[in-house]
N, C-alpha and C positions, 0 to 999 in steps of 0.2 A: 218843672215838676212833672213826675211821671203820671200819665193819664192811663188809668186802668179801665178795662172793659167790664160790662156786666156779666158776660159769658166767656169762658175760656174752654176750648175743646180739650178734654182730659186725655192725655197720651194720644193726641190726634182726635179721633172720634171713635172711642174704644168699643162702643156698642155696634158699630157698623163696619169696622175695618180693624185689622190686627194692630195692636197697640205699638207705639214707638216705631212705626215704619213710615216711609215716605208716602205709601198708599193711604195710611191713616191721616197724615197731614193734608193730603189732597182732598180726602173725604170731608174733613172738618171745614176746609175752605169751601168746598162745594155746598155744604150745609149752611154757609153764611157766616161762619166764625171768623172774627177778625184777629183772634189770638189763639194759640195752642200752647199746651204744656207737654213737656217730654222729660224723660229721665236720662241722665248721662252717667256712665261709669267707664272704667278703663279696662282694656284687654291686658293680657300679660305683658305685651311689649309696649304698653303705654298709649295706645290709640283710643281716643274718646269715641264711644259708640252709644247708640240709644238702646237702653235696656233697663228694665226695672229690677228684675230679680238678680240675686247674686249668682244663681245657677241658670243654666241654659234650657233645662228640660221643659218648662212650662210653655215657653213662647217660641221655641225653635225645635228642630229635629236633632239637635246636638245634646251632648251630655257633659256634665262637669261644671266647675266654677268658672265664671267669666274671667276671673283673675288668673286662672291657670291655663288659658287658651290664647294663643297668638291671634292677631287680627286676620291674617291670611286664612286661618282655619275657620274663624267665625264667619268670615265673608262667604264661605262656601255653604253655609247653613241655610235652610229654608225657614224663614220667620213668618210665613203666611199660611201654610197649609193647615196648621192647627186651628186656625180661625174658620177657614172654608176653602174649597177647591178653587174658587175664583182668584185667590191670592197666592196660589202655589208658586214657589220660587222667589217670593218677596225677600230681599236680603236684609240683613241687619245694617242700618245706615250708620255712617260716621257723623260726627258733630258738624264737620265741614259741609257735608252734603245737606244736612238739615238747614244750616245757615243759608246756603245757596237757594234752597227751595223756598224758605221764608221770604228771601229777597225777591224771588220771582213772583210769588203770590201776594206779596205785600202784607205779610202776617207779623203781628207782634208775638212775643215769645216769653213764656215762663219756663226757664231752664232750671230743672231741679237737679242738684248735685246728689247723686245716689251712690255713694262710694261702696266698694267692697270693703269688708272689715280690714282695718289697718291702713287703708289708702285714702283716708278722709282729706288730708291736706293736699296730697299729690293730685287727686282727682279734681279738687277745687282749683288748684294752681293751673293745671293743664286747660281746664274748661275756661277759666277766666282769661288766660293768655290767648286762647283761640278766639274768644269773644272780642277781646280788644283788637285783635288783628283782622278779623273777618266780618264781624257783625255790621250790618248795613245801615245802621242809624235808625231803624224802626224801634218801637218801644220794646224794652227788654227788662225782665225781672229775673234775677238769679236767686234761687231759694234752696233750702236744705233743712233737714231735721238735725244735721250734725253740726254742733257748735264749732268743732275744729275746721270744718269746711267753710263755714261762714266767716270765721276769723281769717282764714287764708284768702278768701275772695276779697275781703276788705283790705288786706295787705297788698295783694297783687294788683287789684283794680279798684281803688277806693271810691271811684265815681260811679261804679255800676250799682244800679238800684238793687236792693237786697230785701228778700222776703224770708222771714223766719217761720219755719213750719212747726206747728204744735199739734200733737195728737190728743193731748188732754190739757190740763191746766197745771203745769209745773209750779212748784212753790216760788221759784225765783224768775218767773218768765218776764216780769216787767224789767228787772235788772238786766237780764240778757238782751232783751229787745232794745233797751236804751243804750247799753254799751256798744251794741253792734250798729247803732243808728239805723234801725230797721225802717225801710220804706213801706213795708206792708207786713201784715200778719196773715199767714195762710193756716187756717184752722179747720178742724173736723166739723163738717156741717151737721153732724148728728149730736153735737154737744147740747146739754141742757141750756135753757134760756138764760139762766144766771151767768153761766160761763161765757156764752156769746156776748152778753152785755158787758162783762168785764173786759173782754178783748176790744170791743167797740169803744169803750170809755178811755182806752189808752190813747186814742187820738190819731192813730195811723189807719189807713185803709185796711179793711178786713176782707179776705177772700176765703170762701168756704169750699171744702172738698168733701166727698164727690157727690154732687147733688143732681139727681136725675128725675126729680118730680117737681113740676112747676109750682105746686102748692107749697112745698118746702122752701123753694127759692123765694117765693113771695113772703113767707113768714120770716125768713132770714133778713130779707130787705127791710121789712118793717122794724126789725131790731137794730138796723143800721149797718148791716153787712153790705159791702159795696158790690161784690160780684161772686160768682160761683164757678167752679170747675165742673164740667159735665161730660159724661160719655156720649150724650145725645145733644150736642150743641144746637142742631137745627130745631129740635122740639122745644128746647129751652128758649131759643130766640123767638120762636113763634108765640110762646105763651107768656114770656117774662120780659122780653125786650132786650136790645143790645146795648 
C-alpha cells in the first residue's frame, strides 16, 4: 500500500525557488520535505519536461507554446531569472533528470500529467513509460485533472498508484474515481467543509492543494485530509508535522 506524507513540496518549493526546476527540488529537500510534486508535459519532439503552463512566457525567457518548441530550443532557455537573479541560467529539466535527482535525494514524488491540449494520452503514455523504466522504487503517485491521461496511465502502467485531481466537485466524481481505481484524491484545499467531507468519505486518502497556512492545514486534517501540497514545505513541516 502506498504510504503518503503529510506535506508535499508544491512544484518543488515554489515560494523559495523557481517552480518545476531542479533548484526547486533541492530547496524542498533542504527544507525537510520527503516528497515533491511537479508537472510534466511534452515538447514538440516528444521529450517530457517539467513545466506547468502551456506557454513558456511566465516561467522562462522564451515565447510560444511548449508543444510548438523542440527540446533543444527549450533547453537553451533561462527558467530561473524570472524568480530571482540567484537562479539565473536554471534550465528546464527533463523528466529523466528529475527521476535521477529524486533518487539521489531519496524523495517521493507526485508526478502530475499536465498535457498541452490534444496531447492528453500521449503525455501520459510517455511519462508512464519513463516511470516504469527509470523510477527508483521510492514512493510515487501519478496524478492528473485529465481523464484521458489517467485512463492511459492505467493502460500503460496499471500498477502505478494513481491520484485523481479535482478542482471542484464534479457530478460524477465518485464514478470516475471508482472506475480508475484511484489510490488518492487530490483536491482544492480551499473547498468548503461539506465538499472536503464528501471526498474524505469516499475512503481513499485525500491530499489538498495548495495550502500555505498552518492553520488551514490543521483544519483540513481535522476533517480527515491526509496531507497537503505546499509552496512552503519547511514552514508547514515545522507547524503541522511530517
